[in-house]
N, C-alpha and C positions, 0 to 999 in steps of 0.2 A: 697223859697229855693232850690238848686242847688248841683248838684253833677256829675265829671266828669263818675259817673257809667253807666248815664243815656245813653249815647251813646256807650255802649258796643257794640253793633250789628255793630255800623257804623263802628268803627275801628278795629274793631277782624276781623283774616283773616276766613271768614267762609266757613266749612265742606259741600259741597252740597250733602244731599243724592240723589238715585240713585230714583228722582222723574219721573212722565210724564209732557212732554212739559208743560201742563196748568196749573200744580200744584208743584213749587218745594219746599221743604223743604230744609234750610241750616242749619244744626246744630254749634253752634261756642261754644260751651261749653258742657262739659260733667261731672259733679261734684257727686267725690264718695259722699256716705252716709252710715254713722257710726249710729247704733241707739243705744243711751243710756236712760235709763231711759223713753222708749217709745218718744223718741223726734231726730227727724231728724239732724244729727248733719255734718255739712261740713266744709271742712278744708280750712286754709289760711295763711296768713302772715299779719301785721299787723308792720309799720316802722321795718320790716325786720326782728320780731320774732314771732315764731309761733303761731297760735289761731283759735281757733272752735268756727263756729256759730250756732245757731239753725236757721234752715231753714223754714221759717216763713211765708207762703201765707198769715197769716192774720195782718201781723204787715205793715203800710202803707210805714215805712222808717226803712233802718238799726240802730241802736242802741246796744249799750255798755254801762254796767254799769259805775258809776263815781270810785271804784276801781280798774276796768279793763283800763279806758280810762287814770289814772295815771302811771298801770303799761306799757300801750305800750307807753305813752308820748303824748298825743294827746293834742292839743292847744285847749284850751275851750275857749267861747266867748257863750254870750245869744242868747237866742234864741228869733224870731220875735215875736214880739205882745203877749210877756209872757204866750208862748205856756204850755202845760204840757203834759207828756205821763198819756195815760187811758186807761184801759184794767179790766179785769175781776179781781175784789179785790177793784178797787179803782184806783185811780190816784198819780202821783208821781210828784215832781220838777224836770225838765228836762234843760240841757242845751246844745249848742252844740259843737261836738267835731270833730278836724280837723285831719285826719293822714296826715302823710307826701309823706308815700307809701302805699298801699295795692293791694292784691291778693287773689284770689280764687283758690284752687289745681282743674285742668280739664276746667281753663279757657285755647282755644286754643292758643298757640305760647306763652304762661306763661309769658302773659300780667301784667306788674303791671302799676295801677294807682297811681296820683299822686295829693295831695291838695284834697283827699275824708272827704267829710263830714259823720259824727254820729250823734243821737240821744244821748247824756250821760243823763242817769237815776239813780236817788237813787231807789235801788230796794230792797228784801228782799235778803238773803245773799244766794250765791248759782245760783243767776238769769243769763242765758247765754248771750252771745253777742249773737245780731241777725241779720239776713239778711233778707231784708224785699222787697215790692213790688217794689221799687224803682229798685232793680236789678231782682228780679226773676218775676217781672211782666211785666216789658219793653217791652219785646215782648213775643213770646208764647213760654211756659213752659212744657216739660212732666214729671211727677211725678211717679216714676217707684220704689218707694220705697222698692218693696217686694223684687228685684232684684239690691237694692241698689242704683238708680243713680235717678240724677233731671239732665235733659237735657234742654239748650236753646237754642231755632230757631228761625231764621228769616225766613216769609214764604214769599212768591210770587205768585199770580196768582193763588190763594184757597178760591176766593169768593165761597161758598156755597157746598165746598167738607168737607167731612169727614176726619178728622186727625188723628182717630186712627188705624195709618200706621201698627200697629202689630196684630190689632184684628183677622184677616182671617177670620174663620167661628162663632166667638163669637159673642152674642147680644150687640151691643152699646148702652150706656145712654148717653144720650143727655140733656144737662142743658142751658138754655139763662142764660147769666150774665147780670144782670141790669146794667144801667147807673150809673157810680160811677165817683168824680172827679179825678184830680191830688193831691189833698191832702186827698184823701179818696178814694184809688182806692182797695177797699174791692171786693171780689170773692161771690157773691150775687146772688141768683139764689132760683128758687120758687119748692116747694115738698107739696104733699099731706100729712096728718095727720089725720086720721080717717074721712077722707072726706073734709079735710077742706086744703085750700091753708096757707100756710106758706112758711115764706123767711128762708133759709139757709146760713149759712157762712162756705165757705170752707178754714178751719184752720189749716195747717201743725205744727205752733205754739203749738196749745192746744193735748196733748195726750190723751185726750179720750171726744168723742162727748158727747154734753150735749144741753137738749131742757130747753128754760125757764120754770119756775116756773109757769110761768105767762099765756103760752102757753098750757101747761099740764093742766092747771086748766081749761081752755077753751074746752080740748080735753076731760074732767070728770074725770082726775088723782091728785088727790093732796097727801099729806104725810102722811094724817092721813086714807085714803084710803084703802080699800081693796086688800091685797096682795101687797103693797108699801112698800120698804125695803130702811132701812136705809143705805147709802152707802159711809157715812164719809166723809172727806174734801176734797177739792179742791183748788187753789191758783192759780194766775194770777201774769200780773204786779206788780197789788197793794199791799198793804199791806194785807186787809182782807179776810179771806179763807173765803169759801162759802160751808156751809153745801150742800150736795147731798142727793139724796134717786134715785131708781130707780122703776119704775112701767111698766105697761103692757099695750100695747096700739093694736088696734085692728089690721091698717093697716098705712105702711109708704112707698109712692112711690118717690120716687127721678129719676127725668130723665127718665122714663119707668121701671126702675128697682124697685119689691113690695115685701117690707117684711110684713110680713103677721102674727098676734100675736107677735108684737115686744115688744120687752123690752129695755127700754129708760131711762139712768138718767137724772136728770131734778134736776134745783138748781136754787136759787134766783139771778139770773144773768140778767143785760144788755149787750145787745149785737149791736156790731156797724152795722148802717145801717137800726136799728128796728127789725135787724134779729131774727129769732123766734128760730133758733136750729143753733148750731154750729158743722160743721164735721170736726172732728178732725182727729191726724193722725192714728187712728185706721181705721178708713174707708180711708184714702188714703194705709196703708198696705193691706185691703184686697181689694184695688181694683187699676189698671193703669189707669191714667189720664193723658191729654193731654188738659191744660187751652190756649185756642185760643183766645188770647185778641186780634187779627186783626179780628176776626170775632164775639166776645163778646158770644164766647160757650166756654162748656166745657164737652167734651167725654173721654167715661168712659168705662173699663170693669170690669167685676168682676173674680178676681183671684180665687176664691174659699175662703173656710172655714168662720168662723164666723165674721159677719159686724162689732160689736160694742164690744170694752172692755168693761167690767161691773164688772170688779173687784174692791176691795174695798181699798185697800190702794196698794199705787205705787211699784212695785218688785222693789226690789234693785239688784245692781249684774255688773259685769264689761258690760263694752262696747260688743256690738256683731254686726257683719254685719248684714243687715237688713233682710237678704237673710233668714238666719236663726231664725226670729223670728217670735213669733205666732201671729196670724192677729185678735184678741181678743178674748172677751169672750161671745158673745151674743149666744139667746138659738139657731137660725138657719140662713143659706146663705140666698140669698134674690132667686126670680123667677124673670126675664127680658123677655119682649116682646119680639118678635123675631123681628130684623130688617136687611136688607142687611149692607154689611161689607164691607171695603175697600179691594181690590185684591193686596197680599203683594208680590211680588216678591221673588221667594224659594233664592236666592241664596245668602239675608242676610238679619236678621233681622231690619236692619237700612231703608230698602227699602221702600217707600210708590207711590207705585201707585193708586190714590184713584178713587175713586167709586162714585159716585152720591146715596146717603142713601134712603132708606124710613126712616123716623123720629120712633124712638120706644117710 
């Protein structure tokens, strides 16, 4: 499967940040983000008509529902080798849709791309259009959801350098991204839960973080255990709703950031890449992240507030800028081990003089 979006960084005019000669960050998009029902949405156009998209770091490819494909007049054809969409809640049949014209708000130069491919799938009513890793993960990506932006970068000469250019004196968490393929470009790292190693999937498309029921049981927490609360149903791309619970765990360590006595949601789900836990939009709201696929690293700093959303039902309401949104509903914020941070030029938030860190 191919798409003209795969070469975004090569064809757009790149805006160079004020970086050191050894490490250059060139920003080629700054996508404004709006939060609706805890989902980060970006705007654009398909075939000249306005469209909203869920910015989904957990989706391997951009997609659109069958009803919306008809609305935007996409040309449909068969996916290769009988591929199907799979996610939380099961799978669904899919086709390949081709848009004559496509753009996203915030792409530098207001570039319009032609003959762009989307996966077209049947889903539950109200499912969003999705921008996936074939766009968001093609180069390096900054997720600054608390301030309402996703920024896309092309980096040069930054091997071994920490790219959390905004951090100043903040401690920096570091997560190594495990190897994934072009057909499965998921952001999977490692964490430690109650002293055991687990695999975590960074997924902005999920509005809440969740642990698999199997992993929770390995850590000694079960639905009928002491202090465990029923947390209602959740749903993914598939048709099957998932029952969830909230339990308490001794400790969770993600990239050197530690949450003690952590309350976590868990459910009977299977995650891509044999992941044990999904870190959703709640985690991205309480942190600022730079996903450096060029280095296979994720750098992040803690914004403050609660790390995880533990509410029982999704809140209703109109869309709001993410800067005004709460950062979740867990018991306490984390403690982060101290490490070196990048030296940032005082003249602009976008400056990036990179200092070699001590890993946290």
